ZALUM-118981 format. One record per atom (N, C-alpha, C): residue in one letter; x, y, z. Coordinates in steps of 0.02 Angstrom, whole numbers, padded with zeros to 5 digits, always signed. Example, Ala and Ser with C-alpha at 12.3 -4.5 7.8 and 13.67 -1.06 7.14 Angstrom:
2
A+00660-00284+00390/A+00615-00225+00390/A+00660-00165+00390/S+00642-00112+00354/S+00684-00053+00357/S+00645+00002+00394/
This chain:
310
M+00032-00069-00011/M+00011+00019-00002/M+00045+00061+00012/F+00103+00069+00038/F+00146+00116+00026/F+00162+00155-00030/S+00187+00066-00046/S+00229+00085-00133/S+00163+00118-00191/E+00130+00114-00159/E+00048+00116-00205/E+00033+00217-00189/I+00070+00210-00129/I+00044+00295-00101/I+00091+00356-00115/G+00152+00307-00150/G+00217+00320-00177/G+00196+00351-00229/K+00183+00294-00285/K+00151+00310-00332/K+00088+00361-00360/I+00054+00358-00327/I-00020+00410-00315/I+00038+00483-00333/E+00086+00500-00290/E+00072+00562-00234/E+00124+00560-00320/E+00176+00549-00345/E+00200+00547-00423/E+00180+00560-00483/S+00135+00519-00462/S+00075+00531-00528/S+00024+00611-00543/Y+00003+00640-00474/Y-00039+00676-00478/Y+00015+00750-00483/K-00015+00817-00518/K-00013+00867-00556/K+00029+00883-00495/S-00022+00886-00443/S-00028+00947-00389/S-00040+00919-00314/K+00032+00932-00271/K+00008+00882-00220/K-00065+00875-00205/E-00101+00948-00171/E-00154+00943-00159/E-00193+00868-00176/D-00181+00872-00229/D-00243+00801-00298/D-00198+00757-00245/A-00134+00752-00254/A-00119+00673-00237/A-00124+00660-00159/H-00109+00716-00083/H-00143+00724-00078/H-00221+00698-00020/V-00279+00724-00075/V-00327+00682-00077/V-00352+00616-00076/R-00306+00602-00153/R-00307+00504-00132/R-00270+00475-00113/V-00220+00516-00079/V-00207+00456-00023/V-00238+00453+00038/G-00270+00547+00065/G-00343+00519+00119/G-00380+00464+00113/T-00394+00438+00061/T-00460+00403+00030/T-00407+00327+00062/L-00367+00314+00010/L-00332+00264+00025/L-00321+00240+00093/L-00300+00274+00141/L-00271+00265+00203/L-00382+00266+00279/V-00389+00281+00192/V-00475+00279+00266/V-00515+00219+00254/Q-00523+00190+00165/Q-00521+00153+00183/Q-00485+00081+00221/S-00421+00094+00196/S-00389+00036+00231/S-00400+00039+00309/S-00409+00103+00383/S-00420+00113+00432/S-00490+00064+00443/L-00542+00066+00378/L-00604+00046+00377/L-00599-00030+00377/G-00514-00057+00339/G-00537-00145+00311/G-00542-00145+00258/H-00551-00087+00206/H-00578-00124+00161/H-00503-00132+00105/L-00461-00075+00085/L-00376-00126+00110/L-00331-00170+00120/P-00329-00217+00109/P-00275-00234+00169/P-00195-00190+00172/I-00185-00185+00227/I-00110-00141+00259/I-00067-00186+00256/P-00009-00174+00207/P+00045-00230+00188/P+00105-00216+00284/G+00139-00288+00289/G+00177-00307+00343/G+00195-00250+00360/K+00252-00235+00431/K+00260-00182+00424/K+00326-00140+00398/R+00322-00096+00364/R+00386-00068+00338/R+00426-00024+00368/R+00474-00009+00325/R+00517+00062+00378/R+00486+00125+00361/R+00508+00153+00401/R+00476+00238+00410/R+00479+00271+00352/S+00543+00251+00324/S+00594+00292+00266/S+00543+00260+00214/D+00500+00208+00204/D+00469+00199+00145/D+00404+00236+00149/C+00388+00262+00192/C+00325+00294+00202/C+00326+00375+00183/P+00285+00400+00144/P+00288+00469+00138/P+00254+00513+00206/R+00320+00526+00204/R+00287+00590+00293/R+00234+00605+00274/F+00206+00660+00261/F+00133+00654+00245/F+00058+00617+00251/S+00084+00529+00208/S+00059+00518+00210/S+00031+00461+00316/C+00110+00455+00343/C+00129+00449+00413/C+00071+00501+00460/I+00081+00552+00431/I+00046+00589+00477/I-00031+00574+00474/L-00046+00560+00429/L-00141+00565+00403/L-00154+00459+00437/Y-00107+00443+00423/Y-00117+00388+00434/Y-00131+00385+00521/Q-00096+00393+00562/Q-00097+00419+00629/Q-00154+00441+00662/T-00150+00487+00617/T-00217+00546+00635/T-00313+00497+00603/I-00291+00467+00570/I-00355+00422+00577/I-00366+00363+00641/L-00296+00322+00672/L-00280+00290+00718/L-00334+00340+00745/I-00289+00389+00784/I-00316+00402+00829/I-00404+00426+00864/N-00426+00481+00801/N-00442+00480+00785/N-00520+00414+00809/K-00497+00352+00770/K-00527+00291+00766/K-00535+00283+00842/V-00478+00294+00884/V-00490+00284+00945/V-00541+00321+00991/Y-00516+00342+01003/Y-00585+00423+01003/Y-00642+00410+00993/M-00672+00383+00964/M-00734+00368+00912/M-00733+00317+00975/E-00713+00259+00978/E-00734+00214+00993/E-00741+00206+01068/L-00690+00282+01100/L-00707+00269+01175/L-00772+00327+01189/L-00791+00356+01118/L-00840+00433+01141/L-00895+00361+01133/T-00905+00301+01092/T-00967+00275+01108/T-00951+00229+01165/I-00923+00199+01195/I-00916+00180+01258/I-00950+00235+01319/I-00913+00301+01296/I-00947+00338+01371/I-01018+00375+01377/I-01044+00350+01270/I-01121+00360+01267/I-01164+00300+01289/I-01126+00254+01289/I-01163+00208+01305/I-01176+00183+01386/V-01137+00193+01408/V-01135+00185+01471/V-01173+00250+01510/F-01174+00321+01489/F-01211+00363+01513/F-01289+00366+01502/V-01300+00308+01441/V-01371+00318+01406/V-01395+00258+01443/G-01365+00217+01474/G-01380+00144+01522/G-01394+00177+01549/G-01374+00226+01611/G-01384+00245+01663/G-01443+00264+01661/I-01445+00304+01610/I-01522+00365+01609/I-01571+00306+01615/I-01574+00263+01577/I-01603+00198+01549/I-01635+00170+01639/W-01553+00159+01693/W-01534+00116+01729/W-01619+00151+01772/A-01578+00241+01788/A-01645+00270+01842/A-01698+00273+01825/I-01724+00281+01760/I-01788+00278+01723/I-01826+00238+01775/V-01813+00186+01746/V-01828+00125+01756/V-01828+00113+01840/S-01783+00129+01872/S-01783+00106+01954/S-01835+00180+01983/G-01824+00215+01968/G-01884+00270+01954/G-01959+00245+01965/I-01957+00218+01901/I-02026+00167+01907/I-02045+00133+01941/N-01997+00101+01962/N-02033+00022+02002/N-02008+00061+02062/G-01981+00119+02091/G-01991+00149+02164/G-02058+00163+02164/R-02087+00232+02119/R-02140+00247+02139/R-02194+00190+02118/Q-02208+00130+02096/Q-02239+00100+02123/Q-02226+00020+02183/E-02183+00023+02191/E-02170+00007+02270/E-02226+00018+02326/V-02199+00131+02306/V-02230+00179+02346/V-02293+00149+02327/K-02305+00134+02278/K-02412+00153+02257/K-02428+00099+02307/E-02404+00018+02287/E-02423-00018+02319/E-02397-00036+02386/R-02353+00015+02385/R-02367-00002+02484/R-02416+00027+02513/G-02442+00087+02496/G-02477+00131+02507/G-02534+00101+02516/V-02571+00061+02434/V-02646+00037+02480/V-02654-00012+02504/L-02594-00064+02512/L-02586-00111+02577/L-02572-00076+02663/M-02543-00007+02663/M-02549+00009+02726/M-02633+00064+02734/E-02661+00085+02707/E-02748+00097+02731/E-02805+00040+02714/E-02780-00019+02683/E-02845-00077+02698/E-02815-00110+02764/K-02725-00090+02810/K-02730-00118+02858/K-02759-00065+02914/V-02777+00006+02877/V-02787+00039+02937/V-02883+00037+02912/N-02902+00011+02888/N-02958+00003+02871/N-03017-00042+02916/S-02958-00097+02919/S-02965-00147+02937/S-02953-00151+03017/M-02937-00112+03024/M-02924-00115+03118/M-02970-00121+03173/N-03002-00192+03201/N-03053-00185+03268/N-03044-00113+03288/N-03116-00116+03317/N-03151-00033+03346/N-03084+00004+03320/F-03092+00015+03291/F-03048+00102+03263/F-03069+00102+03193/T-03107+00189+03212/T-03118+00206+03122/T-03060+00273+03134/A-03009+00262+03097/A-02966+00334+03078/A-03014+00390+03072/T-03031+00479+03100/T-03059+00517+03087/T-03011+00564+03046/Q-02959+00575+03075/Q-02897+00629+03055/Q-02817+00574+03039/K-02784+00558+02973/K-02723+00541+02960/K-02712+00576+02958/V-02611+00544+02963/V-02561+00547+02939/V-02509+00543+02891/V-02526+00538+02810/V-02460+00462+02808/V-02392+00498+02798/G-02368+00428+02806/G-02291+00474+02808/G-02239+00453+02745/V-02199+00473+02748/V-02138+00487+02695/V-02145+00401+02626/N-02156+00394+02568/N-02149+00332+02551/N-02195+00301+02583/N-02253+00314+02602/N-02301+00280+02641/N-02253+00223+02677/L-02220+00261+02703/L-02208+00188+02794/L-02230+00182+02837/Y-02281+00231+02831/Y-02307+00206+02913/Y-02403+00284+02910/T-02423+00269+02957/T-02485+00287+02935/T-02502+00300+03020/F-02506+00399+03061/F-02556+00416+03131/F-02602+00409+03103/A-02665+00386+03170/A-02718+00390+03148/A-02767+00391+03206/V-02804+00433+03205/V-02847+00457+03266/V-02891+00446+03261/D-02937+00408+03314/D-03016+00386+03338/D-03060+00443+03362/S-03081+00501+03360/S-03102+00556+03418/S-03160+00519+03412/N-03177+00480+03403/N-03241+00433+03454/N-03221+00409+03516/R-03199+00341+03479/R-03142+00325+03533/R-03084+00318+03593/R-03082+00411+03576/R-03029+00442+03602/R-02976+00414+03607/E-02948+00380+03513/E-02901+00354+03527/E-02851+00367+03471/V-02754+00341+03490/V-02722+00363+03408/V-02703+00282+03416/A-02667+00282+03337/A-02665+00215+03322/A-02578+00270+03296/Y-02540+00191+03303/Y-02485+00208+03253/Y-02460+00132+03191/I-02457+00139+03155/I-02481+00080+03113/I-02394+00091+03058/E-02363+00036+03059/E-02307+00013+03004/E-02323-00069+02988/E-02258-00059+02941/E-02313-00125+02867/E-02294-00179+02935/N-02265-00207+02949/N-02264-00234+03049/N-02286-00246+03102/Q-02329-00186+03106/Q-02322-00165+03160/Q-02391-00092+03174/E-02439-00116+03232/E-02465-00086+03243/E-02506-00033+03355/T-02495+00020+03349/T-02492+00028+03439/T-02536+00067+03415/I-02610+00066+03487/I-02652+00091+03499/I-02642+00110+03558/V-02646+00179+03554/V-02644+00212+03625/V-02717+00263+03636/A-02738+00255+03712/A-02783+00282+03724/A-02783+00367+03754/Y-02817+00406+03736/Y-02813+00477+03742/Y-02761+00494+03808/D-02782+00505+03849/D-02782+00498+03908/D-02715+00441+03943/E-02688+00406+03922/E-02623+00401+03899/E-02560+00426+03915/I-02590+00464+03857/I-02508+00519+03867/I-02511+00597+03857/I-02425+00587+03904/I-02413+00610+03944/I-02390+00671+03918/S-02339+00672+03854/S-02317+00758+03823/S-02287+00717+03735/V-02288+00770+03692/V-02280+00767+03629/V-02197+00809+03629/E-02159+00772+03599/E-02106+00806+03569/E-02061+00805+03527/V-02073+00848+03463/V-02008+00838+03417/V-01950+00843+03399/I-01910+00780+03394/I-01842+00800+03400/I-01808+00784+03333/E-01770+00827+03307/E-01710+00876+03263/E-01684+00821+03280/D-01608+00775+03269/D-01556+00728+03275/D-01513+00728+03348/N-01560+00733+03395/N-01562+00731+03475/N-01570+00785+03484/T-01628+00818+03458/T-01613+00895+03486/T-01690+00930+03461/V-01718+00922+03552/V-01787+00928+03543/V-01795+01001+03499/V-01845+01003+03455/V-01854+01075+03443/V-01934+01087+03471/A-01982+01048+03489/A-02036+01064+03511/A-02055+01020+03564/S-02093+01040+03608/S-02145+00998+03630/S-02175+01038+03644/K-02232+00999+03682/K-02315+01011+03746/K-02304+00946+03783/S-02342+00994+03839/S-02361+00917+03889/S-02423+00940+03930/T-02463+00877+03972/T-02512+00875+04007/T-02501+00932+04056/M-02548+00959+04076/M-02554+01007+04146/M-02581+00951+04203/R-02621+00886+04179/R-02635+00856+04229/R-02586+00801+04283/T-02597+00821+04346/T-02559+00792+04389/T-02520+00710+04401/V-02463+00699+04430/V-02463+00640+04445/V-02421+00621+04541/G-02487+00616+04591/G-02428+00592+04621/G-02419+00689+04677/G-02452+00711+04660/G-02467+00778+04651/G-02423+00846+04639/A-02395+00815+04578/A-02370+00856+04525/A-02371+00865+04454/V-02377+00919+04445/V-02384+00937+04383/V-02307+00909+04338/V-02353+00885+04296/V-02312+00836+04221/V-02261+00876+04187/G-02311+00935+04175/G-02289+00974+04132/G-02221+01016+04152/G-02223+01025+04224/G-02152+01055+04260/G-02087+01047+04228/A-02090+00968+04204/A-02038+00909+04197/A-02000+00939+04114/I-02065+00958+04059/I-02054+01014+04006/I-02004+01063+03984/A-01956+01092+03942/A-01949+01117+03978/A-01989+01206+03969/G-02011+01234+03968/G-02049+01276+03986/G-02109+01304+04034/G-02113+01271+04054/G-02161+01227+04115/G-02210+01202+04071/A-02275+01201+04123/A-02342+01152+04074/A-02367+01201+04055/G-02399+01119+04002/G-02406+01144+03933/G-02378+01203+03870/A-02326+01201+03894/A-02310+01240+03848/A-02251+01209+03781/V-02256+01246+03723/V-02244+01227+03673/V-02136+01248+03678/V-02128+01243+03634/V-02029+01251+03656/V-02026+01272+03570/G-01958+01338+03551/G-01955+01301+03513/G-02006+01316+03443/G-01973+01320+03376/G-02027+01304+03320/G-02014+01268+03253/L-02065+01248+03245/L-02031+01186+03182/L-02031+01228+03119/S-01974+01245+03060/S-02011+01266+02977/S-01960+01226+02923/G-01949+01196+02883/G-01890+01195+02845/G-01857+01240+02805/N-01883+01296+02817/N-01871+01355+02745/N-01815+01408+02805/T-01750+01381+02810/T-01718+01400+02847/T-01643+01425+02787/N-01580+01502+02811/N-01551+01486+02802/N-01474+01466+02789/M-01506+01425+02876/M-01448+01369+02893/M-01426+01342+02836/K-01352+01344+02834/K-01341+01257+02794/K-01341+01222+02877/K-01368+01139+02854/K-01369+01096+02891/K-01382+01021+02826/K-01340+00986+02878/K-01366+00900+02858/K-01412+00851+02923/V-01465+00843+02901/V-01514+00825+02912/V-01502+00706+02912/K-01524+00703+02982/K-01528+00617+02979/K-01563+00602+02994/M-01612+00622+03064/M-01654+00595+03093/M-01711+00637+03091/V-01778+00632+03108/V-01846+00689+03135/V-01866+00634+03155/Q-01899+00639+03237/Q-01953+00583+03279/Q-02013+00634+03310/V-02055+00591+03321/V-02096+00619+03335/V-02084+00567+03424/K-02105+00625+03497/K-02099+00549+03527/K-02157+00587+03595/L-02185+00539+03593/L-02264+00524+03648/L-02216+00485+03690/R-02235+00522+03777/R-02212+00494+03831/R-02289+00456+03862/L-02283+00412+03881/L-02347+00374+03902/L-02360+00349+03968/R-02416+00351+03960/R-02449+00313+04057/R-02444+00253+04062/D-02385+00234+04019/D-02400+00151+03989/D-02308+00097+04060/I-02285+00066+04104/I-02246+00061+04158/I-02227+00018+04079/A-02236-00045+04039/A-02215-00061+03973/A-02181-00002+03948/N-02221-00012+03898/N-02214+00065+03853/N-02201+00135+03859/P-02164+00155+03903/P-02154+00232+03916/P-02158+00279+03874/T-02121+00260+03779/T-02119+00303+03777/T-02129+00277+03687/L-02171+00311+03644/L-02167+00274+03577/L-02124+00343+03517/F-02070+00289+03489/F-02069+00344+03430/F-02079+00343+03371/I-02107+00386+03338/I-02122+00401+03251/I-02074+00437+03238/N-02041+00383+03170/N-01988+00441+03129/N-02038+00448+03057/C-02045+00525+03053/C-02034+00553+03044/C-01996+00573+02981/F-01919+00583+02983/F-01888+00583+02915/F-01830+00539+02961/D-01800+00471+02909/D-01766+00438+02919/D-01694+00459+02871/Y-01651+00470+02844/Y-01628+00442+02808/Y-01595+00390+02768/K-01581+00351+02798/K-01554+00280+02799/K-01643+00238+02776/T-01699+00273+02785/T-01756+00225+02759/T-01782+00275+02685/M-01780+00302+02692/M-01806+00386+02660/M-01771+00431+02618/A-01718+00387+02592/A-01659+00446+02558/A-01607+00382+02533/G-01616+00354+02582/G-01550+00304+02501/G-01476+00299+02546/G-01509+00307+02619/G-01445+00306+02651/G-01407+00376+02637/Q-01403+00405+02575/Q-01389+00467+02566/Q-01388+00529+02577/E-01332+00574+02617/E-01351+00636+02656/E-01386+00663+02636/V-01422+00723+02677/V-01469+00734+02678/V-01467+00815+02678/K-01438+00878+02658/K-01400+00917+02628/K-01434+00981+02626/T-01456+01078+02661/T-01495+01101+02643/T-01475+01118+02580/G-01549+01120+02576/G-01557+01137+02462/G-01533+01082+02398/G-01521+01038+02459/G-01486+01004+02409/G-01560+00954+02350/M-01535+00885+02327/M-01584+00868+02268/M-01668+00809+02350/L-01632+00807+02371/L-01667+00749+02425/L-01683+00796+02497/W-01668+00867+02488/W-01708+00920+02550/W-01799+00901+02547/F-01806+00887+02489/F-01880+00887+02484/F-01922+00834+02509/I-01871+00777+02534/I-01897+00726+02580/I-01895+00757+02637/Y-01849+00763+02673/Y-01839+00814+02760/Y-01883+00842+02750/E-01917+00901+02710/E-01979+00926+02706/E-02023+00916+02727/Q-02029+00856+02702/Q-02130+00819+02695/Q-02105+00788+02758/G-02047+00751+02793/G-02046+00730+02855/G-02075+00784+02906/L-02022+00842+02911/L-02024+00896+02948/L-02093+00905+02968/K-02149+00915+02912/K-02219+00925+02905/K-02271+00868+02930/D-02235+00822+02916/D-02299+00750+02960/D-02287+00765+03024/A-02213+00759+03045/A-02215+00782+03122/A-02211+00850+03158/Q-02227+00881+03118/Q-02270+00946+03115/Q-02364+00952+03158/S-02379+00901+03083/S-02457+00892+03100/S-02462+00844+03149/I-02421+00794+03167/I-02433+00737+03227/I-02417+00770+03278/A-02368+00810+03293/A-02373+00875+03343/A-02457+00883+03359/D-02459+00945+03323/D-02561+00969+03307/D-02596+00943+03368/L-02576+00868+03317/L-02648+00824+03344/L-02625+00811+03382/I-02581+00796+03416/I-02578+00766+03505/I-02599+00811+03556/S-02565+00889+03533/S-02585+00935+03545/S-02647+00933+03586/I-02706+00912+03539/I-02769+00950+03543/I-02786+00907+03571/I-02766+00820+03575/I-02791+00788+03622/I-02773+00818+03699/I-02701+00837+03723/I-02677+00824+03811/I-02707+00903+03818/D-02736+00952+03762/D-02795+00993+03763/D-02882+00967+03808/D-02870+00953+03760/D-02951+00911+03728/D-02961+00850+03828/V-02930+00822+03851/V-02904+00774+03906/V-02890+00833+03974/D-02869+00855+03947/D-02835+00926+04014/D-02919+00951+04068/R-02945+00988+03983/R-03025+01015+04006/R-03066+00977+03997/N-03073+00913+04006/N-03105+00854+04036/N-03104+00832+04093/Q-03040+00837+04095/Q-03005+00825+04163/Q-03020+00894+04224/K-03011+00937+04190/K-03017+00979+04244/K-03103+00966+04254/T-03145+00974+04199/T-03221+01005+04214/T-03255+00948+04264/S-03230+00853+04275/S-03236+00805+04309/S-03213+00856+04379/Q-03160+00874+04390/Q-03154+00893+04466/Q-03171+00917+04495/Q-03197+00986+04416/Q-03232+01061+04453/Q-03301+01017+04487/S-03346+00962+04453/S-03412+00930+04449/S-03409+00867+04508/T-03345+00868+04544/T-03351+00807+04606/T-03316+00836+04663/N-03291+00918+04636/N-03302+00989+04739/N-03353+01004+04721/S-03402+01013+04673/S-03487+01042+04697/S-03485+00971+04715/N-03502+00907+04708/N-03546+00877+04731/N-03492+00860+04803/S-03441+00823+04828/S-03434+00863+04876/S-03450+00904+04893/I-03447+00991+04913/I-03492+01033+04960/I-03550+01031+04959/A-03594+00999+04904/A-03673+00993+04921/A-03659+00931+04953/D-03628+00880+04969/D-03618+00840+05021/D-03636+00862+05099/E-03561+00918+05097/E-03544+00942+05173/E-03594+00953+05199/L-03644+01022+05141/L-03663+01072+05176/L-03726+01067+05201/S-03765+00986+05169/S-03826+00908+05168/S-03784+00912+05261/K-03723+00899+05263/K-03704+00851+05324/K-03715+00908+05374/L-03694+00964+05387/L-03671+01035+05422/L-03774+01060+05454/A-03817+01054+05390/A-03874+01047+05394/A-03915+01017+05449/D-03909+00965+05432/D-03937+00888+05479/D-03917+00908+05550/L-03842+00928+05550/L-03810+00933+05632/L-03857+00978+05676/K-03834+01042+05625/K-03888+01100+05656/K-03946+01088+05687/S-03995+01061+05636/S-04057+01039+05631/S-04078+00986+05695/K-04016+00943+05702/K-04018+00897+05778/K-03983+00953+05839/G-03943+00997+05829/G-03947+01035+05893/G-03876+01058+05877/I-03829+01013+05875/I-03775+00967+05875/I-03703+01032+05847/I-03696+01101+05820/I-03685+01160+05803/I-03737+01198+05800/T-03709+01280+05862/T-03788+01288+05806/T-03777+01349+05742/E-03805+01392+05743/E-03830+01431+05695/E-03772+01456+05656/E-03722+01518+05708/E-03666+01515+05692/E-03604+01467+05673/E-03614+01420+05714/E-03573+01373+05680/E-03568+01320+05628/F-03626+01334+05613/F-03665+01302+05542/F-03651+01356+05467/N-03625+01431+05488/N-03624+01487+05455/N-03561+01489+05424/A-03533+01482+05517/A-03440+01524+05491/A-03423+01426+05435/Q-03433+01362+05447/Q-03420+01315+05423/Q-03458+01335+05313/K-03507+01351+05325/K-03531+01374+05240/K-03456+01402+05208/S-03463+01456+05267/S-03423+01484+05220/S-03340+01464+05166/K-03332+01421+05255/K-03279+01396+05222/K-03273+01358+05167/L-03329+01317+05162/L-03341+01259+05115/L-03356+01329+05048/L-03390+01357+05029/L-03396+01401+04986/L-03309+01454+04973/N-03306+01473+05028/N-03242+01527+04999/N-03278+01588+05006/L-03319+01608+05031/L-03365+01648+05042/L-03311+01702+05114/
């Protein structure tokens, strides 16, 4: 082939025409259209032909590499699309199963619900039976209203909000043990912040009047199960998952806060009714003592004033 190239360069009138013909032959050779002779000495190959031949070989390698890169890139996109479709289908199916599980619970009818990220859990309230339920794929927990002592929202082991009952246990106000005092809401919840941070976990913690199970944790955001174990940063691609988890935590905390206030209100009303009945009983006893002459009118009026705080 190299001797043919030399003849072409000599037979053509101009170097430009010769170079065109040589380039054509070399392209055909690189594509396998012409056999390439065995190893030749560099001196047998005209300088222009050698440079062009090397250039074609280099370009061919680059094209092969580029083809491999494109195949890998397109394959990655296809894999991501397929994985995303499969993931959405899995979430949808889990949501259907979770809904069926909530609806099939005995003696529990959900009047309020908070569905967690990727349908991994459901927090439900039955306002008629005055109970709350925490439902996961393999677990169900039902808690009566009056068993709830307090609620906290915890972000990476830091309490960002809390609410406690004003009921008493052994003569002491339970809420006094929570930062801010009885019934106080501490801190604020907001996914909108200019502070750059990384978040791994957002939980709702319920303290219960149950010796066997004194606490109930609800994982509203967990980077391991909800973000594929990837680090979640402010403004990152997965930040919306954290924001959704934080919103769910706020919703659960709000519902529990309303429940705590409702139970406290009912207990206060009950205590007032009990006190009224007790006062009436005491006055009846005093009147009976007076009618029997055991106490005087003045003593009766003095005890009556004490009972009525007059």
